[in-house]
C-alpha positions in Angstrom: 84.7 100.2 81.3 82.3 96.8 82.0 78.9 97.8 81.1 76.2 97.3 83.3 74.2 93.8 82.9 70.4 93.1 83.9 69.9 90.7 86.8 68.4 87.9 85.1 71.4 88.1 82.2 74.1 87.7 84.8 71.8 84.4 86.2 71.9 83.1 82.9 75.4 83.4 82.6 76.6 82.5 86.0 74.3 79.4 85.4 75.9 78.7 82.0 79.6 79.0 83.1 78.6 76.6 86.3 77.3 74.5 83.8 80.0 74.6 81.3 82.1 73.7 84.1 80.9 70.7 85.1 80.2 69.6 81.7 84.1 70.3 81.0 85.3 68.4 84.3 82.8 65.5 83.6 84.4 65.4 79.7 88.1 65.7 81.2 88.1 63.5 84.9 88.2 60.0 82.9 90.6 60.5 80.4 92.5 62.1 83.6 92.6 58.6 85.3 94.2 55.8 84.1 94.8 52.0 85.4 95.1 51.8 89.4 98.5 52.2 90.8 100.2 53.3 87.0 102.7 55.8 87.0 100.9 57.6 84.5 97.6 57.6 86.0 99.7 59.7 88.9 101.4 61.7 86.4 97.5 62.7 84.7 96.3 62.8 88.3 98.7 65.7 89.6 98.5 67.6 86.2 94.8 67.2 86.9 95.0 68.8 90.4 97.4 71.4 89.3 94.9 72.5 86.6 92.3 73.0 89.0 94.3 74.7 91.4 95.2 77.4 88.6 91.9 77.5 87.8 91.0 78.5 91.4 93.9 81.2 91.7 93.0 83.0 88.5 89.1 82.7 89.9 90.3 84.3 93.1 92.2 86.9 91.1 89.9 87.8 88.8 87.2 87.8 92.0 90.1 90.5 93.6 89.9 92.4 90.6 86.2 92.6 90.0 85.5 93.9 93.3 88.5 96.6 93.2 86.6 97.7 89.9 83.0 97.4 92.0 84.8 100.1 94.3 86.3 102.0 92.2 83.2 102.5 90.0 80.8 103.2 92.9 83.0 105.9 94.4 82.9 107.1 90.4 79.7 107.1 90.3 78.2 108.1 93.2 74.6 110.1 93.4 75.1 114.0 94.2 72.9 115.5 96.3 70.8 116.8 93.4 69.7 113.2 92.1 69.2 111.6 96.0 65.6 112.0 96.8 64.9 112.2 100.3 61.4 112.9 102.1 62.7 115.3 104.9 62.4 119.0 104.3 65.9 119.6 106.1 67.7 117.9 103.5 66.8 120.6 101.7 67.1 123.8 103.8 70.9 122.3 104.6 71.7 121.3 101.2 73.7 124.1 100.6 74.4 125.4 104.0 78.5 124.2 104.1 79.1 125.9 100.9 77.2 129.6 102.2 78.8 129.4 105.6 82.6 128.7 103.7 81.8 131.9 101.3 80.5 133.6 104.5 83.6 132.9 106.5 86.0 133.8 103.2 84.0 137.3 103.0 84.8 138.1 106.8 88.3 137.3 106.0 88.9 139.4 103.1 86.8 141.9 104.7 89.4 142.2 107.7 92.4 141.9 105.7 91.0 144.9 103.8 90.3 146.6 106.3 94.1 146.2 108.1 95.6 146.9 104.9 93.8 150.1 105.0 94.4 150.9 108.1 98.2 150.4 107.4 98.1 152.4 104.4 96.2 155.4 106.7 99.4 155.2 109.4 102.0 155.4 106.6 100.6 158.6 104.8 100.1 159.9 108.2 103.2 159.7 108.8 104.4 160.7 105.7 102.3 163.9 106.3 104.0 164.1 109.3 107.5 163.5 108.2 106.6 166.3 105.2 105.9 169.0 108.2 108.6 168.6 109.5 111.0 169.1 106.3 108.8 172.2 105.6 109.1 173.5 109.3 113.0 172.7 109.3 113.5 174.1 105.7 111.2 177.4 106.7 113.6 177.7 109.8 116.6 177.6 107.8 115.4 180.0 105.8 114.4 182.4 108.3 
């Protein structure tokens, strides 16, 4: 993970890199130029141009990668409701309301399922009692 640097240090690094690139360009540019119209000069100019294209592509890819990392980091380290400082009183009242509503709905659903199960078991036991009475009455009639 890339550490978060203070803004002043970032500004110093950015300035140093800009001046470093300018210094490198100033030192390499005269060497890349040859006598006007020479084949050697054209090859050096082409190589010089390709190097800068590669540098631009590398800078763009690096920027895209850093943007992806920044998006990932901002999603992973966003502040939780406990550390957000808001002055409105309704924020603190509604902070856990969604969780409480969900829990109450789940509780009601569990009670409803339990009541249905109890009613089903009650009907089943009543049917068993009726069946037992019928069997007993039939056996009593056979015995008499």
